[in-house]
N, C-alpha and C positions, 0 to 999 in steps of 0.2 A: 719425555723424550721429546724430539724434535719429529714435527708431524714428518713423513716420507712425502717426497714430492714438493716438500716447501721449498726447496732449493732448483726446481726443475729446470733444466737447459743450462746452469751450471757445468764449470768444473768439476767432476766427481773427487780429484784433490779436495778443488777447496772446499767442495759442496760440505765433504766429510771432516774437514779442519775447523769450518763453521759452527755447524751442527757439535761438532764436538767441544767447541768454545764454550757453545753457550750450555750447551748440559753442565760444564766442570765450574763454571764461573759462580765464586759464590761458595762455592763448598769448602775450599780453604782459602788461606789467605795469603795471596801471593804477591810478592811489590812487582809488577806489571800492569800498566795499561792496558785497555782493550787491546788495541792493535798489536800492541807486544806480547799478549797472552796469545793472540791467533796467527802471530807468527811464530811462536813456538812451537803450540801444537802442528800447525802447518808441515813442519819439519818434521814431528814426530808422527803425523798420518803418512809423507812421504816414505817413510822407513815399513810402517804397515801393510802398505799399499806391494810395495815393492817386495814384501816377505811372504804376503801370500800369493805373488804371481809368480814367484820363482821357481824353478823346476830341478830339483824339488823345493817346495817351499818351505819357510825359513820359520817356525813358529818360535826357534830361539829367539828372534829378535823382538820378541814379545817381552823377555824378560829385561833387555834393554831398554825397550820405552819405559816399563815400569821404572826401571830404577833412574831415568832422567824425569821423571814427574815426581820422584821422591826430593832430589838433586834440586827443583825448581820451585822446593816448598808445596807441592802439590801432597797435601799429609793429612788432609781433612777426611772423615770415616767414610764421606758419601763418593768422594773422586772416583775411586779405583772400581767403586760400586756402578757408576753411571758411567764410567769409562768402558768397561767390559760390556757390558749390555748394550752401550751405544756402535760399540766394534761388531760386537756377533752379530748385530740386526743391519748394519746400515753397508756395510761390506757386501754381504749377498745380495742387497738390495741393490748398490749401487756399480757391484762388477760382476753380477749374474751366480747363480748356486753354484756353479764348479768352484767356486773362492768358497765355501761355506766351511767343510772341514776343516782346511786351513785355519779360517777364521775362528774356527771354535778352538784348535790348538792354540794359537798365537795368545787368543784371551787368555787362556788358562797361564801360559807362560807371562804373559803380563801383569797377572795376578801374583803370580808365583814371584817375578822380580820386584815389582814392588812391594809385596811383604818382605822381601828378605831386604832389600836396602831401607825398608821402615826400621827393621830387627836392626841391623846394624849400625844404624843413627842411635836406635836405642841403647844398644850395647855399648856404644862409646859412650852415653850417659852416664849408662851404669859402671862403667870402668873408672870413670872421672868422681864416680860416689866411694867405689871401693876406695882409691887412690886418696878421697880425704878422710875417711876412717884413719887410714895408715899414716898420714900426715898428722893428724892429728894429735895421735898419741906420742908423738917426737917434741912437740913444742913445750913449751912451759906454760904451769898451771893456767895461766891466766889466756893463752892462745889457745890451750884444751878445752877451756870454758866456751870460746868465742867459736872455735871450730866444730865442737859439740853442738850449739845452739844452732849453728847452719845445717848439720847434718841431721837435727833433727827437724830442723824445718823442712828440707829434700826428704827425709825417710818419710813424713808425713805427707807431705804435698803430691809424692811423687804418683805418675798415673798407673807405674807398674806394682806390682806386689813386692814386697820387699821383709823377708823375713830372717832374724838371727838365731842360729842354735848354738847350744853346746858340741864339743866334741865326743859326748855322748850320743848325740842325736836327738835331744831334749830341745822343744823349740822355745826359745826365752822372750822372744816378742815378733809382733808382728805390725807391717802398717794398716791405716783404713781401706787402702787399696787392696789389698790379701784378703782382708777380711770380706770385702764384697763381692772378691773372686770367688770365694769357697764357700763362702754363708755362714761361715763361722764367727764366733763373739771372740775378742782378745783371748778373753779368760778360756776360753775351750781352743782354742788356738796350744795355750801354753800348757796344756793336759794331753797333750796328744803330740807322738815323736816321729821326724822323719822316716822312721819304719813301717810305720802306720798311712802315710802316705802313697804307698807302694800300690801300682797299680796290677793287677795280674797277669797283665798282656806286656809289662814291661820286659824288655830285652834283658837278657843277662851280662849284657857288657854294661850297661847302665850303672848297676849296683856294683860291677866289679871295678868303674871310673870311681864309685862314689867311697867303696873301701880305700882305698888309694889316695883320694884326698882325704879321708878321716885318717890315716898312718901319715901324712903331710907329705908322700911320693908326689902330689900331684896338687898343682896350685889352683888350678880355674878349670873347671868342664862343661862344655855347651850340648842339650840335646833338646828334641821336644819329645814330651810326653803325654800320656794320659792321666789324667786325676778324676777322682769322684768328688763331687760339692757334697755338701752336708745333706742336701736333699736327694742325695742318689744317683742327681743328674753328670753325665760327664762332660769335661773338657778337654781341649787339647793346648797346652803350656810348652810356649818355647823357655826353658828355664835354662839359668845359668848361676850356676854353683861355684863358689870362692872361697878359699883358706884364708884367716886371717890370723898372722903369726903374732907374736909379744914380741918383746924386746929380745931377747934372746933368739928368736927366731923358729920358736915350737909352735907347734898348730895350737891356737887358741878359740876361735869361733868359726861356724860356718855363715856363709852370706847367700842367702836364697835370692835370684831375682825372676821374677814371672813375670812372663807376656801371656795374657789371654789370646791365641791364635784361630779357636774354634772355626769362628764364622771365615775366615779364609780357608781352613780346611773342607768347610763346607760346600762353600761357591769353588774350592778345586773338586772336589766330589761330583759335585753337579754339572762342571763341566766337562768332567771325566767321563760321567755319564751320557751324557750330549753329545761325545765327540765318537762314544762306540753302539750307542743306540739309534734305533730309527723311529723320528719323533712321533710319525702316525701312529705305529704299529705298536713302539717299546720293545721289538725285538731286536735283538742285534742285529746293528748293521753291516756293511761288506769290510771294512776295518777291523770290525772285531771278529768277522768269520775270518778272514784271512789272514788274521795274527792267534788265533786259536787253530789254523790249520798247519799254517808255518810253524808253528809250533812242536806239533805233531811229529812232523819229520825231524825239527831240529832235536827231540829228546830221545828219535831212535838213533842208534848208531848202523853202521852200515852191516853186521851182520843181524841185525834186530828182526823177529820174527813175526814183528805186531805188524796190521792191517787196518785202513783206513776206506770209508766209503763215503760216497756223496750221494744224494738225491737230490738232483737239480731240477726245478719245475716252472714252468711259468703257464700263467691259468689261460684258458682257452675262452675266445670272446668278449674278453675283457675290455677292449679297446671300443668295442657295441658298445657296452653300458656305458660307459664315459661318455663316448660321445651321443648317445640316445638320450640319456636323462641325466648327464651333467658330474663333472668331476665331483663334486660334494655326496653322491649317491657311490660314486667311485671309491672314496676313502673308505666310505661307513664300510665297504664290503670288504677291502683288502683290512680293516682291520678286524672283523667277522674270519674272513679268510685265517690271521695271524691267528685268533684264539683258536681255530679249530685245529692249526696243524701243530703249535704249542701243545694242543692235549693229546697229540699222536706221539710226540716224541717223548722217550723214556730215558733211563740213565743212560748218561755216556753220549747221548744226543741232542746236539744244538741247534735251533732254527733260528734262520737269520732272513734278513730282507735285504735281497742285493740291490734292489734296484725296478722301479715299476713296477710290474707286476710278476716280478720274479723272487722266487723263494727256493733257500736250500739250507737242505738238513746234513749236518755233518755226523757223522758216525765213526767215534774212537772204538779202536779194538774191535772191529767189525767182524773176525774171525768167520768170514766166507760172503758170498754173494747172496745168499738166501733170507739172511735177516735186513738184507738192502730190499729184495723184493716184499718182504713183509710189511716191512716198512712203507713201499710205495703202498702195496695194498690196502693198507689203513689210510693214508693219506687221499686217497681216490675215494673210500668209503667216506671219509670225513666231510669228503664235499661233497659228496653227491646229493644229500636232502637240500632242498631248495630255501635262500637265503628271502628271508623275510623283512627286507628294506622300505623304506616311504611307500607302504600302504600296499605293499605288491609282493609277490612271490617273483625272486630273480635266480636263474641258474646259471653257474659256470662251472666246468671241470677243469683238467691239467692234463698237462704231460710232461712228464718227467723221465729225464737220464738218469741212471741209476748205472754209477762206478763202484767197482770195489777192487782194491788192488793191494797187494803189499808194500809197504812203504819203503821196502830199500830198493824196489824194481820201476817206482816212479819218483817224481817230485810234484811238489805243490801247485806249480803252473800247470805240468801236463795233466794233473789230475783234473782240473779244472777246465782244461783245453779238451779231454775228453767227455767230461760232461755236459759241454755244450753241445759239443759234435751229436751226442747221443739224444739229449731234448731236441738235438734237430730233426735225427729220424724218428723219433717218437712222433711229431708232429707231422713230418712227412708221410706216417704210415696211417694218419686218419684220426689225431688227438684223443685225447679224452684216456691216454693207457701208457706204461711206461715201457720204456726199450732198457734193456742191458746193454752196456758199451762191448761191442765185436771191435776184434783191432784189426782184421780184414776189412770189415765196411767202414773204421778211423781210416786207414789210409786212403780208401777211395774217396771220403767226406774231405781227409785233409788237402790231396788233390784237386778237389772241386773248389774249397775255400783258397787254396793257393791260387788256382786261376781268377777267380774272383777279385780276391784283393790286385792281380797283376794287372787286371781290365783297365782301367784310368790309363795307366801308363802306356799300354797298348797302344790306345784309341791316341794317347796324344803325340806317341812315337811312330805313328803309319803303320804298325806291325800287322793289318789286315790289307787283304787284295780278293779281288773280284772275280770272281769266272762266270761263262756264261752257257747254258746248255739250252741248244735250241727247240724250240715250239713249233714242231712241222705239220705241215697239212695232210691230213691220213689221203687226201684225193690226188695231190699230186707228189707226196715226200720232200715237198720245196718248203724252206725255211721261211714262217711266217713274222717270228719272232725270236726272242731269245728271256732266260729267268737268269737274273743278277744270283748268284749264288756267291756270300761270304766265307773267306777260307784268313786263319790266324797264322801265320810266321812267326810262330814261337822263338826267340830267340835261341833257346835252349834244346825244346820239345819237338820242333821241325813244325812240319803244317798240320796244324789242326781243324776238324771238321768241327760244321755247326754246333752239331751235337752235344759237345764238349763246352761251348761258351755260351751259347744265345741264353739258356736256362738261366747260368748266374747274371747276364748281362741284364736280362729282364728284371729279375730280383733286385739287384742293386741299382737299377735307372740307368746304368751304364749304356742299355739299349738306345737310348735317345741319341746323344751323341753320335754311337757307332752308325744307325741308321739313317743320320745326316748323312755323314762320310760318307756309305754306302751308292744312297741316292744319287749326291753329285757324282760319283765315280761312272755310274751306270748314266747318266746325263751326257756325260761328256763323252762317253764310248758311244751312244747311239747318236750324239750328234755328228760323230767324226763319220759313222756308216752314212746317216743321211746327206752329210756333204758330198762323202761318194757316190753313192748309190741312188741318190732322192727316191721317188716314191714306191723303189723295188728294197728299202731299206728296211729291217726289220724292225717291228717296235720293243722296249724293253720293259718287263715284269719287273718290278723291286718287291721284296716281299716288306710288310710296315708292320711293328710290332702294335699291340692295343695299347700300349704307353702311351708310345710316340703320336697316336690318334686323340687323346686327350690333352694334347699339347696345344694349347691356344694359338699358337701362331703357325700352327703346320701349313694349315693353306696358305698363307703369303709367303711362306717360306718356297714352298713350291712351286708357286708363281714365280715369285723372284731369281729362283735356281734356273726356271725353263727361259727366264728373258734374259740371263745370265750365261746360260751355255747356245742359245737359239735353239734348241730343240724344240720342234712342232707339240704339242701337248698331245694330239693324237699317236706320237710316238712312245707315249707314256703308258704301261699300265701296273695300277697296285695291285699287289695280293695282298688278304690279311685270311685268318684260319675262321671258318666256320662259328667257332664259340667268340671270338674277337664281336662276330656280328649281333650274337645272342644275349651276351649277356648285360649288354649296357646298350641301351639304344639312343641316350644323350648324346655326350660327346661325340663321339666316333659317327652316327651317323650325321651330325652337323658339319664335320669334319670331310667325310665322303660325298656328301651332296656338293660342298664348296669346289673339291677335284673333279669330279663327274663333270658340273658346270663349266671348268676351263675346256674339255675333251678330254678330260682323262679319263682311261677305261679301268673297270673296278671288277677286277677277278675272286673268288670264295678258294681259298686252298685246300687241300684235303678233304674236300666234299665228301660227308658220307660218314666221316668219322665221329663227328658231333649228334646232333638232333635228328640226323636224317631226314628232315622235314620241308620239303619244297616251299610248303605254302607261305612263311612266311619271307620268301625272296619276293612275293609280288608287292611289298611295301617298301623293298631296298634298293639302294642306287647301286644295282649289279647287273654286269656285261656278260661277265664268264662266270663258270663254274668248271675246278679241273679236280676231275672223280680222282679218290686216293688210290693209290697202286695197289691195294689190298683186293678191290675189287676186279681187278682183270688176272690174278693168279691164276686162276684156272682156266684161260683161255689160250695158255702161252704154246703147250704143247700142239704139234699137227692134230693129233684126234682128241675133239674136244673134250676134257676131264670134268667138266662141272657146270653141267646145264643150269643150275641155280645160279650163278657168274652170272651167265651170259642173260638170264632173264633179268636181274637185278640191274646189271650195265645196262640193258635195251629198257627199262623202264626209267631210269635214271636221264637217260638220252631225252626220250621223248616227253617228259617233265619239264625239263630246261631247253628243249625247243618250242613247246606250248607257251612260254612264259620269256621267248624268243631270245633267248640265252644260247651264246658260245661252249660248248662242251669240249672240254679238254681232257684227256685220260693220260694219266700219270704211271710211269714204271713200265714205259712198253719195254718190252727186253727181246721179241723173238718175232720173225715175221707174217707167221701166223696169227698172233695174237695181234698185228697190226692190222690184218684183213679183215678179222671178228671185227675191231673194234669199227673198222670204217663199215662195215657190212651196217653194224646195229647203229649209224648215225654221230660218232663220235667227229666230230670238227677238225680237231688237233692234236699230237700226241707226243709223248716227251718224255725220252728215255734210250739207253745206252744201246738201242737197236739204233738209234738215230746218229748219235753223238754222245760223248761225256761233257761236264762241264769244261770248258776249252779257255782259254786267255783272250782277249779281245784282238788281237791280232790273227790265231787261228781264223774266230768268227769271217774279222774280214776276208780272208785267203779263201775259206767256203762261197762267201759270196760273190766272189769275184768267178769261180767256177760254176756258179749257177748250175752244178750237178744236183739232181734227185739225192735223197740222203736214205738208208736204211735198203 
């Protein structure tokens, strides 16, 4: 085979045609110059590439390509083998792994089309032989003698096996090719009958047609069937059986012409195996699993009581093993996992690898969820012992989504969707466990996934808007700043709160473009306030997700935004959660240092819900801590209801001030609560006592009035 990368930089189609020409050159006698050969194969390569990229793929084009190879006299025994191997290897290499399945299917069709065209060509030759036999009987004695001589030459030199038999089924004469094919001598053949050549797997229809031919009702028929050789091995043969009649039109002889197609069958079986099995683990692949699952539904009628179940599992922590020890170790682990899963499967249960570290077990005729739960327990137990790989013990578990339903109540796609959602639930509940499908939870997760899928378009169509909640000085109840709060104006569901979409946005990465839009809107509104109110204008505090802090261009983007909007840096505050600061001190801290160097303030939101430890704040670029609203709940009533809450808040405020930090209390809802927080030393407050989240225009109106809030 041509070495991969040998034509690096060339057009993939030209590269494929060149490699193909190099592979098949010399395997067949083709009346073409080198440039003609390459041009011919370039056209075939164009058909192949278009077929694997079609949606859906068109593997049937492979049959036409095989036929064209034969028509161009590419009939050497090595031509089709090299073509199939080259296309199966190079199409995914040149156009990506997504075309691998289509390439395998197409090469199988190519082999079949090539064999069919070669067979038809051979059959045409066979028909010419048969006509020569009939014509020879009608000539004069001299012409008969000459014709028989020619026939004998063809009979003995033909590449295909030929045998003559009488109407009683006795074999009269065979040519050398037939003897070589079956391993019998001519004498041994003549002691056998056609009936003795029967194979136990022959379809009844084969012998029904043979009986019709012997009676004279049928002149010929073609069939592929199996035979046993003299040594007991099995071969697959394309058989053409023809009837030769005498001068009166009565049946006289049988002429059998046989072509050994065993190699083609083995190639087709190999290609079919590759198309339906995972090459790494040898388990059934996604295509085989999908076909089997759809067959379960196809075989069951609308009133069927048949039930079906799925255990859909994903390995926990497998990415860590791949990243730390290398993909070769991960591949070995996947092979071992596959072996253990296969050992768990019983009768009527099929294990498949559907991709990456995902596996699925299909249970046909499940008869209830208990069988699926028992299977899930066996799988978890099988994966529990450590894997001894590369000289060390490695551990991995699995999360499993269990779904079991009546076939009449669902579809194959709905069953897989439910399994996927349930797997997600098992992971969310802590991993290393199974979860059984819950229809009510399914509806909630479906809604969540629906929102996740709609997020990119919603950001592109500007369906999000920003409200602002005042941050008020507890000393005089005047506005110091505002927090920007994003809302989603969903076209069907109305206004959605962040609790419904921030989580999915962070998981999908949409939080980055969404956060960029919110930051820009907040800066523009803050610039307008600063233009009108000058130094009395409020700063704007904008939440930044951890994923945004990992963006390498964040600091430069914010600097460009401030320059573009004309907003002074001291009028912008960035809020992030306590967890974002404590889980990763690399990229986030570098970004925060850059933002703070510009004069932007940094605030820790929902403080106290994470590690509740202020000691780490001494090392961080932080200006403000915002106490989570739960700490002030016991301070809301006229009479103090919880002295413990008061002591906790007082301690946190004192420690914050010791580090020279501004302390803001969230969730302020009553006047007594505001008074207690002020007495405890809180600098700022935020909550419904002062104002809800409001549009930018309402904030401007409040600033013009200049009245205290609350």
